[in-house]
C-alpha positions in Angstrom: -14.9 -6.2 -8.5 -13.0 -5.3 -11.6 -9.8 -4.8 -9.6 -10.3 -8.2 -7.9 -10.8 -9.8 -11.3 -7.6 -8.1 -12.6 -5.7 -9.2 -9.5 -6.9 -12.8 -9.9 -6.1 -12.8 -13.6 -2.6 -11.5 -12.9 -2.1 -14.2 -10.4 -2.7 -16.8 -13.1 0.7 -16.0 -14.6 2.5 -16.3 -11.3 4.7 -19.1 -12.7 6.3 -16.5 -15.0 7.2 -14.3 -12.1 8.5 -17.2 -9.9 10.5 -18.4 -12.9 12.4 -15.1 -12.9 10.6 -13.2 -15.6 11.6 -9.6 -15.6 9.8 -6.5 -16.7 10.7 -5.4 -20.1 13.5 -2.9 -19.9 14.6 -4.1 -16.4 18.3 -4.8 -16.1 18.9 -8.3 -14.6 21.1 -6.9 -11.8 18.5 -4.2 -11.0 15.3 -5.6 -9.3 13.9 -2.1 -8.7 10.8 -2.5 -10.8 10.0 -6.1 -9.7 10.6 -5.1 -6.0 8.5 -2.0 -6.4 5.6 -4.0 -7.8 5.7 -6.6 -5.1 6.1 -4.1 -2.3 3.5 -1.6 -3.6 1.0 -4.4 -4.2 1.5 -5.8 -0.7 1.2 -2.4 0.9 -1.9 -1.6 -1.1 -3.7 -4.8 -0.1 -2.8 -4.1 3.5 -4.0 -0.5 3.3 -7.4 -1.6 2.0 -7.8 -4.4 4.6 -6.7 -2.1 7.5 -8.9 0.7 6.4 -11.9 -1.7 6.3 -11.0 -2.9 9.8 -10.7 0.7 11.0 -14.1 1.6 9.6 -15.5 -1.2 11.8 -13.3 -0.8 14.9 -12.2 2.8 15.2 -13.7 4.8 18.0 -12.9 8.3 17.0 -14.6 10.1 14.1 -11.3 11.4 12.8 -9.8 7.9 12.5 -13.0 6.6 10.8 -12.9 9.5 8.3 -9.2 8.9 7.6 -9.9 5.1 7.2 -12.8 5.9 4.7 -10.4 8.0 2.7 -7.7 5.4 2.8 -10.1 2.7 1.7 -11.2 4.7 -1.4 -7.8 6.1 -2.3 -5.9 2.8 -1.9 -8.4 0.9 -3.9 -7.8 3.4 -6.7 -4.0 3.2 -6.3 -4.2 -0.6 -6.4 -6.2 -0.3 -9.7 -3.6 2.1 -11.0 -0.8 -0.3 -10.2 -2.7 -3.2 -11.8 -3.2 -1.0 -14.9 0.5 -0.1 -15.0 1.5 -3.8 -14.7 -1.4 -5.2 -16.7 0.3 -5.0 -20.1 3.3 -7.0 -18.8 3.7 -10.7 -18.0 4.1 -9.8 -14.3 1.5 -10.9 -11.8 0.5 -8.8 -8.9 0.4 -10.8 -5.7 -3.1 -11.6 -4.5 -2.0 -11.7 -0.9 0.1 -9.3 1.1 3.6 -10.5 2.1 4.2 -12.1 5.5 5.5 -8.9 7.2 2.4 -7.0 6.2 0.1 -9.8 7.1 1.7 -10.0 10.5 1.2 -6.3 11.1 -2.4 -6.5 9.9 -3.1 -9.5 12.1 -1.6 -7.7 15.1 -3.6 -4.5 14.6 -6.9 -6.4 14.1 -6.6 -7.8 17.6 -6.3 -4.4 19.3 -9.6 -2.8 20.5 -10.9 0.6 21.5 -8.8 3.7 21.6 -5.7 1.6 21.6 -6.7 0.4 18.1 -7.1 4.0 16.9 -3.6 4.9 18.2 -1.9 1.7 16.9 -3.6 2.1 13.5 -2.6 5.7 13.2 1.0 4.9 14.2 1.1 2.2 11.6 -0.4 4.6 9.0 2.3 7.2 9.7 5.1 4.7 9.5 3.5 2.9 6.5 3.0 6.0 4.5 6.5 7.3 5.2 7.8 3.9 3.8 5.4 4.1 0.8 6.5 7.6 -0.1 10.2 6.4 0.0 9.3 3.4 -2.1 7.4 5.4 -4.7 10.1 8.1 -4.8 12.8 5.5 -5.5 10.7 4.0 -8.3 10.0 7.4 -9.8 13.7 8.2 -9.7 15.4 4.9 -10.4 12.8 2.6 -12.1 13.6 1.1 -15.5 10.0 0.7 -16.7 8.6 3.9 -18.0 4.9 3.1 -17.1 5.8 2.1 -13.5 8.0 5.2 -13.1 5.1 7.4 -14.4 2.6 5.6 -12.1 4.9 6.1 -9.1 5.4 9.8 -9.9 1.7 10.3 -10.4 0.9 8.6 -7.1 3.4 10.5 -4.9 1.3 13.7 -4.3 -1.6 11.6 -2.9 0.8 9.4 -0.8 2.5 12.5 0.6 -0.9 14.0 1.4 -1.9 10.7 3.1 1.3 10.9 5.2 0.6 14.5 6.4 -3.1 13.6 7.1 -2.0 10.5 9.0 0.4 12.6 11.1 -2.3 15.1 11.9 -4.9 12.5 12.9 -2.3 10.5 14.9 -1.6 13.7 16.9 -5.3 13.9 17.7 -5.6 10.4 19.1 -2.3 10.3 21.0 -2.7 10.2 24.8 -1.7 13.3 26.7 1.9 13.1 27.8 2.8 13.7 31.4 4.8 16.9 31.9 
């Protein structure tokens, strides 16, 4: 509830963001920090929603266990991002971007073991992209707090990627030889 309140409060200053307000320390030609915040927030919202869906729809115990972990870990990561941004006049989006929403909407429609496979494929691809996003921010970001948050988050995201690959391998259909 505290995270939701923080997200809603951050949305109240959306006009500053849309008007082009930059994070302190961000170079006008370098949108790395702003891009990171928008993409990380969107991915985080999608992760929580998809994990909740997987908890309801997944058929295999491994996928349900993975989803439970993603639900908890990404709620914590979302709070960490809100904390890192919280001191700045930069709102976190309260909705995921269109690309993420389309992927979520598609996955929600899939049922049975096909859902488990599609969800895990999405998780492998999504966590690979998240690791790349957080690595870029940790390396190239201009805002010290966001860089530190990204660097602190990388070990968990890398672990999620490896776990997603492992679980995905368990739900893949057997290939014909």
